[in-house]
N, C-alpha and C positions, 0 to 999 in steps of 0.2 A: 273690611266690608265698607262700601261707600253708602251714602244716604239713599233713601228711597226715591224711586222715580215713578212717574205716571206715564203709561203707554196708552196713547189715544190712537185707535186704528180707524182710519177712514176706509170705507169699503169693507167693514167688518163682517158683512153678511155674504161676501163673495167667496168663491171657490178657493182663491189663493190664501185667504186668511184661515179658513177652516182646514185646508189640506196641508199647508206648508208653514205659514207664519205662526199660528197658535201651537201646533206641535213643537216647532222650534223653540218657542217661548217656554214650553213645558220642560224641555231638556235643559234649557238655561237655568230655570228655577230650581231644578234638583241638583245642579252641579255645584261644586264648591266655589264657583266664581260668581254666584248669583248675588243680586241686590234685591231688597224687597220691592215688589212691583204692584202698583195699583193699575188695573186694566179697565179701560173704558172703550167700548165699541160704539161706533156710530154709523148710520146709514139712512137712506131716504125711507126705506120700508120699515114697518113697525116690528118690534120683537118684544115680547113680554120678558119680565125678569127671568121666569122659568125657562123660556125658550132660549134666551141668550146663554144662561148658565149651562144649559144642556149642550149647546154648541161647543162651549169652552171645555166642558167636562169630557165630551167625546173626543175632542182634539187632543187633550192631554192624555186620555186613556190610550190613544193610538200609539203613544210612545211609552206607556206603562210607567209614567212618572209619579213619584210620591215624595212626600216630605212636607215640613212645616211651611216653607215658602210657597209651594204649590197650593196647599190648603188655604193659606192666607189670601192669595190672589183669587182663588175660586170664591171664597167667602165674600170678598169685597167688590168683585167685578160688577159693572153695570153697563146697560145699553141706553144710549140717549139718541132718540130718533130726531132727524131734522135734515134740512138742506145744507150741505157742507159749504155752499157758496154764499150763504147768508151770514153776514157778520154777527148778527144776534145769536145765531146757533153756535158759532165759533166761540163767542163770549161765554155762552152757557157751558160749553165743553171745558173751557179753561177754568171757569169758576168751580167746576166739579173736581178739578185736579188738586190733590192735596200735597203735591211735590212737583219738582221740576218736570215739565211735560216733554214727552217725545211724541211728535206728531208723525205717524207712519201712514204714508199714502199708498194703500194697497189698491190703487186705482189706475186707469189709463192716464197717459201723460197730459192730455188736454184738460181732463177734469182736475188733475193735480195742479195744473197751471191756473185754472180758474179759482181754485181754493186759495192759492198763494196770493192772487190779486185781492181777494176778499180779506185775507189776513193783514193786508196793509192798512185796513181800517180798524184793526184791533190792536190793543196794547198787549204785546206778548210778555209773559213773565220772564224774569232773568233766568238764563240757563236753558231756554227753550231750544230743543233740537228738532231738526226736520230730517225725515228719512223717506227716500223715494225709491219706488220699484223701477226696474228697467221696463221699457226704454225711457231714458231721460230726454223728453222732447220727442218730436216726430220727424225732425230734420235738423240741419245745421242752424238755421235761423231761429227755430223755436227753442232749441237747446240753449242758444245764446241768450234769447229773451228770458227764458225761465231762470237761467243763471243770474241774470241781472236782477230779476224780481226777488229771487231767493236771498241774494246777498244784501238786499235792502232790509230783509227781515232779521237775519242772523248772520254771524261771521262764518267764513268757509269751514272752520274747524268744527262748527256745529251742524254741518250739512253732511248727510250720509246718502250717497247715491249707491244703493245696495246692488250687489251682484252675488247671489248666493253660490254661484260657481266658485268664487274665490274662497268660499268656506269649505269646499270639499277637501277631504283628507288628502286625496292624491294630488290635487293642485298645490296644496300647501307642501306636500312632499317633494314636488318638483324643485322647490327652492333649496331644500337640503340636498337633493340629488345633484343639482347643478353646482352649488357653491361650496359644499362641504365634502366633495368627492374628488379625490385625486385622479381617479380613473377617467372621469368624464370632462371636468372643467378644461383641461388642456386641449381637448379635441373638439370642443363645442364651438365649431366655426366652419367657414366655407372651405377650408383646406381639407377637411375630413368628412363633412356632411354633404351628401348629394341632394337630398330634398327632405322636406318636412310636410307631413299631412296631418291635419286636425279634423277628425270626423265626429259627428254626432248624429248617427242614423238611428231612428226609432222604429219599432214595430207598431207603436200606437198610432191610431188615426186621429181624427179631429177631437173625439171625446167630448162633444158638447161644448166646445170652446169657440164657436163661430163668432160670437160677439167680439172677442179679442182677436182671434187668430186671423180672421178674414181681412181685418184691417192691417195686420202686421205681416203675415207670411213668414216663411222660413228665414228670409234674410234679416228682418228686423227682430224676429223672435229669438234667434240664436246667434247669427254671425255678427251682426252689428254690435252686440253686447258681449255675450259669454265667450265666443270663440276668439274674438280679437283680444280679450283680456288674457286668455290662455296663451295666445300667440306672443303677447307682450312678456309674459313670465318666462316663456321658453327662450326668447331672443334677447332680453335685456342684459346689459352688462351688470356685473356684481355691484349692488349698492354698498355704500360705506357701512351701513347699519340696516338691520331689518326693523326699521321704525317707519311710521307713517310718512315722514318727510322724505327720507332717503329712498325708501322703497318706491313710493309713488312718483318721485322725480325720475328714477331710472325707468319706470314703466312709461312715463310721459315721453322721455327722450326717444325711446325705441319706436313708439307708435308715431311720433312726428316723422320718423324716417321710413315709415311703412306706406307704400303706394300700390295701386293696382299694377299688375305686371304689364309693362309696356304702355301704361297710361290709357289703355283703350278698354272701356267696359264691354264692348261688343265681342272682344277677343278674350277678355279675362273673366268672363262670367257665363254661367249656364243656369237655366231654371226649368222646372218641370212640375207637373201636377199629377196626382194619382187618379186612376180610373178604378172602376169596380174590380174587386178581387177578393181573395181569401187569405187570412192570416191565422195560423193555428186553429183552423177549422171554423173560424168566425168570418161570415160574409161582411165585407165592407162595401158600402155604396161608393160611387164616384164622388170625389171631394166636391165637385161642382153641383152635385145633387143633394148634398147634406143640408139639413135645416139651418137657416140663417146665413147661408153662403150666397153672395151676390156674384153671379157668373161674370158680369161685366167688369169686375175688378181684376180678373185674370190673376188671382192670388196664387203664388207658387207654394207647393208643399215640399219641394226639394230645391235647394239653392247651393251654388258652388262659386267661389271666387278664387282667383290666383293672385297672390301679392308678392312683392319683393321688399326686402328690408335693406335700404341703401346705407349700410354702415360697413366699416372695414371688416368686422367680424362676419357679416352675412352676405357680402356682395356676390351676386350671381346664383344664390341658392333659391330655388322656387319653393313657395309655400302655398299649399292648397287648403282652404277652409270649406268644409261641406257639412250641411245638415239637412235632414229630411224626415218625413213621417210616412207611416204605412209601408215600410220597407220589409223585405222578407227576413232580414237578420239585423239584430241590434249590433251596432258598431260605434262605440263611444271611446275614442282613444286619440292620443298623440302618437304618431308613428315617425320616428327618426330613422332615416335610411342613410347609412354610412357609405362612403365611396369604397369601391373594391380596391384591393392591393394592386399595384401596378403590374406585378408579375408573380408567378409562382416559381419556386425553385424547381429546376429540372428533377424529375424523379417522382414528383407529386402529380397524380393524374386528376383530371377534372378542371373545370374553369373556376377562377376565383369567385367565391360566393358573396352575396350581399349580406352584410351584418346589419341588424336592426335593433332598435330599442323601442319597445311598445309600452306606453304608459296608459293603462286603461283608466278611464274616468269613472266608470260605474259598471261592475264592482271595482273596488280599488286594488289594483295589482300592477306589477311591473314585470315585463319579460325582456330579456336580453338574448337575442339569437346570434350566435357567433360561429365562424367557420372552425371546423375541427376535423382531424382525420382519425381513423380507427375502424372498428367493426371488422367485417370479413376481410377487407383489404386495407391494411394500415396505411397504405400510401395513396388511398383514394380519398379525396376531400369530401366531407359532409358538413352537417351543421348540428349544433346542440342548442337547446334553449334552457336558460337559467331563469327561474321565475320566483316571485315572492308576492304574497297577498298581504293586505293590511286589514286589521280589524277596524270596524267602524269607530269613528271618533266618539268621545264622550258626548259631544253635541252634534245635532244634525247641522247641515250647511246653514240653515236659517238660524239655528242656535248660535253658531259661530258669528254670524253677521250681527245678531242681536247682542251678543257679548261685547262686540266692539262698540255698538251704539250706546249701551248702558254704561260702559266704562270710558266713554269719550275717546275711543281709539279708532281713528278712521283708516287704519291699515288696510282693511278689506273693503273699503268704500272707494268709489271712483271719484277722482278729483274733477273739478269743473272743466278744466281745459281738456282733460282726457275724454270726458263725455262728448264734448264738441268734436274732438279729433276723430273719434270713432265714426261719427256721422259724416265727417269730411271724407273719410276713406271709402265708405260705401255709397255715398250720395250719387256719384256719377253712374253707378250700376242701377240704383233705384230709378233715376231719371231715364236711363236707357230702356229699362223695362217698361216704365210707364208709356214711353214713346213707341213701344213695341219694336224696338230695334234689335232685341234678342228674342228669338222664338220661344214660346212656352211649349215645351215638349211634354209628352205623356209617358207614364209608366203604370203598369198594372199593380194595384195594391198587393203586397206580398212578394213582389219581384225584387231584384237588386237595383232597379232603376231603369232608365231608358237604355236600350240595347247599345247605343254607341258610347254611353257613359261607362257601361260595364266593361266593354272591350278596351277602353282607354285607361281604366283605373288599375 
């Protein structure tokens, strides 16, 4: 077990902290991988000691975590109110830390950037670590500027640009599926794969997140960060070692080779917004009529881009990344479609079938659908599906991310150049959408999406 660490959460009163970050911390604390943690929350609005402890207690209870490390963190936790961009408040936070501090920015990128500017006026203790939520920056230029500021404060190995998707059990299992599997690794290429689709369709609507979501939209919320990282893991060449240096270098190389299909955002992207509808018996208003939404922003709730990976392994294979809200069915998966065989032996009836590998992102499962004959007529081709489900990991995705942060292992964090590269990939699309060069289509909440999207998917 390593030394104690102090976790200081900026934005500790927000939804992200109570719903995801603190429950993840709880699973980390009760795991055999835990270190002792002093927890300090901070925000502009006041919280009494009792109110703050109640927030932390309820967050831990949501994961039913127990143990001496959990109890010690609950007993010692405190909340310090203040302006996070005020150097004096930052000094007070650091003075309250009784061990090497981890500053976790559970805040939008612009506020995180402002705090980092203020931190330049503060003497940071040795061993200080900075952890950022996605998105890192709001475009290419801001991501580069934030990287420059951050690296004036701490070295790159002390920076964690978190993406909790990389802590999901299934995403981690993709690594083993690809690189430790004789069945798949030899055929994981353009010669055998026809196309790859990465979907993250949700039935949830806005859910009172207008303050964040109306600024981001589906493109920035999901595709620019999470789905591009999954694309990188699906397409990267085998690293020499599964460590932070080799793994993240392999990820960086393949994302540098990733471009919009045809280089034209008007052809390679689509966007839409949901109108009023019903999902599971619940009436949803039109997105643009939701509280806190600015109609003039024309924010999309469904986004899709087509990209290509210009490497020898993937040349010519189309990749589609799509994410949306308020859809009629949840679809969270990577779908690998293999090319059909060139011909069937005479005597077998039916056309060659399409074999697929479906890697579900939530819940965690894998399905392999392959051509087979049998049944009533043993010479007629059909298909069978082989499936396997995975138990939840010991830690939640946020618990996995925090485990890396507390143990100074950035394997599941985004490297600075990769954070910039992801913005470079999608920025032409964002610019085209802002210029209204791509129409904002509509779909009814609870439907499968715009009619022409459904017919082409």
